[in-house]
N, C-alpha and C positions, 0 to 999 in steps of 0.2 A: 504494500500500500504506500502511495506517495505521501500521505499525510500522517502516517503512524508516528507515535512518539519515538520509536527506534530509528525511523528514517531521519527525523529531525536531529536526533543525537548523533547519528552517523555523519550527517552533514556538518554539524558543529565540530565534531572531532576532526574531520578533513580540513575544515577552515583553520582550526587551531594549529594543526600540523603544518599547513602551508605557511601560516604567519610565522611560526617558530623557525622554519627553515629559511624564510626570507630574511629574518633578523640575524641569522648566524653568518659567519664569515667563511665557514668551510663549505665544501661541495655538499649539496644536499644528498641525503641517503635515499633509498637504501644503497649500500655498497655490497659487492659480491666478490667472491674469490674464484678465479679461473686458474686451475692448476695446469702447469706445463711440465715438460721433462726437466727443466733447469730453474724455472722461476714460478712463483705463485704471484699472479697479478691481481691487484685489488682495483676493481673498476666500479664506476658509478653508473646508474641508469639515467643520470641527468643529461639533458641535451647539451651537446658541445663538449663533453668531458670524455677524453679518451682513456685516461687511467689516473688512479690515485697514487699507487705505489707498486713496487715489485720487490719480492723477497727471494734471494737466492736459496735454492734447495740443496745446499751443500754442507752447511755447518750450523750448529753442532750436529743436527740430525735433520733429515727430511721431515719426519713427523713433527718435530718441534717447530720447524720453519713454517709448515702448513698450519699448525695450531696458532702461531703468531699472526699469520695472515688472516685467519678467521677472527681472531681477537680484534685486530685493527679494523676489519670490515664491519664489525659490530659497533664501532665508535659513535656514529651518528645517533643510533637508537639508544645507546647507553647514555649519551649526553642528554638526550631528550628526557629520558626517564629520571636522571638525576635532577634536572630542572623541575620536573613535575613533582617530585617529592621534597624539594628544597624547603618549602614552607608548609608541608602537609600535616604536621603534627599539631595537636592542640596544646597550647601553653596557657599561662595565666599572667596577666599584666599586674601592675602594682595595685590596681583597684579590684582585682579578683575576677576580671572579665576574661572569658576564653578568647584567645587570639591565636592566629597562625604562628607556628614557630618551627624551627629546624629540628628534625628528629635526631640529629647527631649532637648538636651543641646546645640546644634549647634556647638559642637566641630568638627573639621575637621579630617578625617581619616589620613591625612598626618601628623597631629599633634601627632597622636599616642595614645592619651588618652582623656577620657571624663573629663568634669568638675566634681568636687566633688559632686555637687548637682544633678547629672544626675540619674533619676529614672530608666531609661532603663539599664544603666551600672550596677546599684545596683542590679536590678532583675537578670541579667545574672550572675553577680558575686555570688549572693546568690544561684542560681540554680546550679552553678558549684562548690560550697563549698569554695569560695574564700573570703567570708565575714563573 
């Protein structure tokens, strides 16, 4: 059905995903791995993109190199998920109100910054080239 609630939710999810990818500086996902005899190529389905990276399949082992390629190819989806959960927990402000907070360091979104020890913030910063 074109007007069902799930149809509207699917449309909103697609729009959210498109906006998130436009705001990022990296090549939009999804990325995929193409295994060859000497290299594993990481490619994107985005228009005008021929390749993201390639990994030699010689050292330390072919299996490890292929696993590394698959990990790299999952980067856009992992970054998206990290950003989705960044302020997903419920915390409490000074007045006792429930507010969005980081599930790792418990900093509140209203405070505008994570605590220095926050692994979630560090991972997002690293993925975005800010650390």
